N, C-alpha and C positions, 0 to 999 in steps of 0.2 A: 076375459071374454071381449071380444070387440063388437063394436056396435055400429050401426049405421053402414055408411058406404064402405068402409074398410072391411066389415064382414062380408058383404056381398063381393068385394074383391078377391077376398082370400077364399071363398067358397068357388068363385069362378076360376080362381089359379088351381085349386084342388082338382076341379072337374076337368080342367084342360089336361092336367098332368095325368090323370086317370085314364082319360081319353087316349092320351099319346101312349101311355103303356098297354092300353088294350089293343091300339093298332099296331104295335110292334109285335104283340103276341100273335095276331090274326096274320099278319105279314110272314112271321116265321112258319106259322102252321100252312099258310098256302104254298110256301116255298118247299115245305117238306113234302107236301102232297103232289106238289108239280114234279119235283125230283123223282118221287116215287112211280108216278104215272110215266115219266120220260124213261125210267130205266125199264120199267115193264115193257113199253113199246120196243125199246131198243133189243131187249132180250128176245121178244117174240120175233123180231126181224133178224135174229142171229147175227148182230152187227158184232164185230171183233172190237175189243177195247184196246185203246192205243198201245198200252203196256205190251198186250200179247202180240199186236202187230209189229212193234219195234223189235221184240224178242225173235220173232219169226224172220223178220227181215234180216236181223243180224247173223241168225244162223245161216241164212241163205247166202249171205255176202262171204261169210267164213267158208262154206262149203264150195263156193265159186273159186276162192282163192286157192283152196287145197286142190280143187279139180285143175286149175291150171298148173299150179306148181308140180303135180303128179303127171299131166300130160308132158310137161317140159322133160321131167325127169325120163319118162318112158321114151320119148325122142331121143334124148341123150344116150340113153341105154341101147336103142336100137341102132344108132349110128355107130356106136362103139362095136356093138356085134358084128355089124356089117363090116367094120374095119378088120376085125379079128377074123371073120370068115373068108376074106379075100375075094378075089375074082370068083371063084367057085360058087361061094354062099350068096353073091348077089342075085343070081338068078332064082334062088330058093327064097331069098329075102323079099324079092319083089312080087313072087308069085301070090303071096298073101298079104296084101297090105292091110295095115290096121285102119278102121274107120274113124275118122275124127268129127266130132261134133262141135 
């Protein structure tokens, strides 16, 4: 057992160590409470999570690419049909043009 100033320093070091551990525990609890509150606020605002947004964006990009590809295919098929129909078919084909977006 230590005596005198060494004992006081040992006790002070132990107290500081315990206080640091308690401060870390409090910090973790505050962070957890803050995150929980932030999640509740975001959920009440119906904010989309980043992963969901990116998934929807990727689906929209793929749909646009597919739409452009199919539109080009339709244009090519219409051109081929017009060629096969000849001069008589051109008046019928131009009577009902396809709406493009």
